[in-house]
C-alpha positions in Angstrom: -151.5 135.7 -7.2 -149.1 137.6 -5.5 -147.7 136.6 -2.4 -146.3 138.9 -0.1 -143.1 137.7 1.3 -141.4 139.3 4.3 -137.9 140.4 3.6 -135.4 137.6 4.7 -132.2 138.5 6.4 -129.1 137.9 4.4 -126.8 135.0 4.9 -123.8 137.3 4.7 -124.9 140.5 6.5 -121.5 142.1 6.3 -121.2 141.6 2.6 -123.3 144.3 1.4 -123.7 146.3 4.6 -122.0 149.8 3.9 -122.8 150.8 7.5 -120.5 148.2 9.1 -116.9 149.5 8.9 -113.8 147.7 9.8 -112.4 148.9 13.2 -109.4 151.1 12.7 -106.1 149.6 12.8 -103.9 151.2 15.6 -100.1 150.6 16.2 -101.0 148.1 19.1 -103.0 146.1 16.4 -100.1 145.8 14.3 -97.7 144.7 17.1 -99.7 141.9 18.3 -98.7 139.4 15.7 -95.0 140.4 16.2 -95.3 139.9 20.2 -96.9 136.6 19.2 -94.1 135.7 17.2 -91.6 136.8 19.8 -93.3 134.6 22.4 -93.4 131.7 20.0 -89.6 132.3 19.3 -88.9 132.5 23.1 -90.9 129.1 23.6 -88.9 127.6 20.8 -85.6 128.7 22.3 -86.8 127.2 25.8 -87.8 124.1 24.1 -84.2 123.5 22.6 -82.4 124.6 25.7 -80.6 121.9 27.6 -81.8 122.9 31.0 -85.6 123.1 29.9 -85.5 119.9 27.9 -86.8 116.9 29.9 -85.3 114.5 27.5 -81.7 115.9 28.0 -82.0 116.0 31.9 -83.0 112.4 32.2 -80.7 111.0 29.4 -77.7 108.9 30.7 -74.2 109.2 28.9 -73.3 106.1 27.1 -70.7 103.9 29.0 -68.1 102.0 27.3 -69.1 98.4 26.8 -67.2 95.9 29.0 -65.4 93.3 27.0 -66.8 89.9 28.0 -64.1 87.3 28.1 -64.8 84.2 26.6 -63.4 82.1 29.6 -61.7 82.5 32.9 -58.0 83.0 32.2 -56.7 82.7 35.8 -54.4 79.8 36.3 -51.6 79.1 38.7 -48.0 80.0 37.8 -44.8 80.3 39.8 -43.3 83.6 41.2 -41.1 85.7 38.9 -37.5 85.7 40.0 -37.6 89.2 41.6 -40.6 88.1 43.7 -39.1 84.8 44.6 -35.7 86.4 45.9 -37.9 88.8 48.2 -39.2 85.8 50.1 -35.9 84.4 50.8 -33.9 85.2 54.1 -30.1 85.3 54.3 -29.5 81.7 55.0 -31.7 80.6 52.2 -30.3 82.8 49.7 -27.0 81.9 50.7 -27.7 78.3 50.3 -29.3 78.8 46.7 -26.3 80.9 45.7 -23.9 78.1 47.1 -25.7 75.3 45.2 -25.7 77.2 41.9 -21.9 77.9 42.2 -21.2 74.3 42.9 -23.0 73.2 39.9 -21.4 75.8 37.8 -17.6 76.5 38.9 -17.2 79.1 36.4 -20.0 81.3 37.9 -18.5 80.4 41.3 -15.4 81.9 40.5 -16.9 84.9 39.1 -18.7 85.6 42.5 -15.5 85.1 44.4 -13.8 87.7 42.1 -16.7 90.1 42.3 -17.5 89.8 45.9 -16.0 92.3 48.3 -13.2 91.5 50.6 -14.6 90.3 54.0 -13.7 92.7 56.7 -12.1 91.6 60.3 -15.4 92.5 61.8 -17.6 90.4 59.5 -15.2 87.3 59.8 -15.2 87.4 63.6 -19.1 87.8 63.6 -19.3 84.7 61.7 -17.0 82.9 64.3 -19.2 84.5 67.1 -22.4 82.9 65.5 -20.7 79.5 65.5 -19.8 80.1 69.1 -23.4 80.6 69.9 -24.4 77.3 68.2 -21.7 75.6 70.3 -23.0 76.9 73.5 -26.7 76.1 72.7 -25.7 72.4 72.1 -24.3 72.1 75.6 -26.6 69.9 77.6 -28.1 71.3 81.0 -27.2 69.8 84.2 -24.4 67.6 85.4 -23.4 65.3 82.6 -20.5 63.0 81.6 -17.7 64.4 79.6 -18.5 61.7 76.9 -22.1 62.8 76.6 -21.3 66.3 76.5 -18.6 65.9 73.9 -20.9 63.9 71.5 -23.7 66.6 72.0 -21.3 69.4 71.0 -19.1 67.5 68.6 -20.7 68.7 65.4 -20.8 72.5 66.3 -17.3 72.3 67.8 -15.9 70.9 64.7 -17.8 73.6 62.6 -16.3 76.4 64.7 -12.8 75.0 64.3 -13.3 74.5 60.7 -14.5 78.0 60.1 -11.2 79.3 62.1 -9.1 77.3 59.7 -10.9 78.6 56.7 -10.9 82.3 57.7 -7.3 82.4 58.7 -5.4 82.3 55.5 -7.6 85.0 54.1 -5.8 87.6 56.7 -2.3 86.3 56.1 0.3 87.6 53.7 0.5 87.8 50.6 -3.3 87.7 50.5 -3.6 90.5 53.0 -0.8 93.3 52.7 -1.8 95.3 55.8 0.0 94.0 59.0 -2.7 95.7 61.3 -5.5 94.0 59.6 -3.8 90.5 60.0 -3.1 91.2 63.7 -6.5 92.3 64.4 -7.9 89.1 63.0 -5.5 86.8 64.7 -6.1 88.6 68.0 -9.9 87.9 67.6 -9.5 84.5 66.5 -7.1 83.6 69.3 -9.8 84.7 71.8 -12.3 82.5 70.2 -9.8 79.5 70.7 -9.4 80.4 74.2 -13.1 79.9 74.8 -13.1 76.3 73.3 -13.9 73.8 75.9 -11.2 72.0 77.8 -12.0 68.4 78.0 -10.8 65.9 80.8 -10.2 63.2 78.4 -7.1 63.7 76.3 -8.7 62.2 73.0 -11.0 65.2 72.9 -8.5 67.8 73.2 -7.4 67.7 69.8 -9.6 70.2 68.4 -8.3 73.1 70.8 -4.6 71.9 70.5 -4.8 71.8 66.7 -6.3 75.1 66.7 -3.7 76.6 68.8 -1.0 75.0 66.7 -2.3 76.6 63.4 -3.0 80.1 64.9 0.5 80.1 66.3 2.1 79.6 62.8 -0.2 82.3 61.5 1.2 84.6 64.2 4.9 83.6 63.3 4.2 84.3 59.6 2.7 87.7 60.1 5.5 88.8 62.6 8.2 87.6 60.1 6.5 89.6 57.3 6.1 92.7 59.6 9.8 92.6 60.5 10.6 93.2 56.9 8.8 96.5 57.0 10.3 99.1 59.2 11.9 96.7 61.5 8.6 95.5 62.8 8.1 98.8 64.6 4.2 98.4 64.3 4.4 95.3 66.5 5.5 97.4 69.4 3.5 100.8 68.7 0.3 98.7 68.5 1.2 96.9 71.6 0.9 93.5 69.7 4.0 92.1 71.4 2.2 92.4 74.7 -1.0 91.0 73.4 0.9 88.1 72.1 2.6 87.4 75.3 -0.9 87.4 77.1 -2.2 85.0 74.6 0.7 82.7 75.1 0.3 82.8 78.9 -3.5 82.1 78.5 -2.8 79.3 76.2 -0.4 77.6 78.5 2.6 78.2 76.4 0.9 76.8 73.2 1.8 79.8 71.1 5.6 79.0 71.4 6.2 79.4 67.8 4.8 82.9 67.4 6.8 83.8 70.5 10.1 82.5 69.1 9.5 84.5 65.7 8.8 87.7 67.9 12.2 87.1 69.7 14.1 86.3 66.6 12.8 88.5 64.0 12.1 91.6 66.2 14.5 90.9 68.9 15.1 94.6 69.7 11.5 94.7 71.3 13.1 92.7 74.1 10.6 90.1 75.0 11.5 86.4 75.3 9.1 83.4 74.5 7.8 83.6 78.3 6.8 87.1 77.8 9.1 88.6 80.3 11.5 91.5 79.2 14.9 90.5 78.0 17.9 91.4 80.0 19.3 93.8 77.3 16.1 95.8 77.1 17.4 98.3 79.8 20.2 99.2 77.8 19.9 102.9 76.9 21.7 102.5 73.8 19.3 99.8 72.5 17.5 100.4 69.4 14.2 100.5 71.1 15.3 103.0 73.5 16.8 105.2 71.0 13.4 105.0 68.8 11.5 106.0 72.0 13.8 108.8 72.9 14.1 110.2 69.4 17.9 109.8 69.3 18.0 106.8 66.7 20.4 107.8 63.8 22.3 110.5 66.1 26.0 110.6 66.0 27.4 108.1 68.6 29.6 110.0 71.3 32.7 108.3 72.2 34.9 109.1 75.2 34.1 111.6 78.0 33.5 114.5 75.8 
């Protein structure tokens, strides 16, 4: 029995269909894969670009790890020597240096040898500072002489001791320049003039002793100056007149200095009282010859 079957469509219609042809391949068809590859390459480049990569933009640079200390090493310690010296004022520094020099005499001698020579201005400034302390100790209002003396006794003695200590520094042979010695003596004598005059005789020894000491200092300087140019610097600097005024203000307590001025440099023509000597008006005196510029000229004898 024959069964007529209708033809069934093939499962692979294009396998044996000669009428179905492949579309022609043109240049655009060949270029499509290359364009796709180019786009893929651009996408790959964008993916590796630092600007386009989200991982790079949000990534933070690693920071050096901070060393963790095992414990707190802060502990109290004294200042170093340079920092400590910065905190000291002049008085404190002087006290420290003086204490060290007293404990180590050799070191103290090195300081004496290495320190610059004190100027007259610096020495007189120290005396002025002691004067200020003396004035500050004077009590206010009307008080008895005894009470006032005991109030100022300590700063008064300190001032007198300072004058006594500074004076030898400016005397020969330590000081070779007569002008410097005279400048100091003039300033120190003015300080002595300002010392208080006490009603009680027992309190006057401070000032009297200071006058005696400064008078001997004047005499020494005048004697040494007379050996250099006949003491001409004493007159040209007006020191003979200054000494006469000091002697008058002291009530004649600088008698030893005035005697040295008359004996060692007698041609100046001053006597211990400060008045001109009788022979100072002689036109042939050494002083007048020096002032007139005729010293050393031939002496004219007779009327011719």
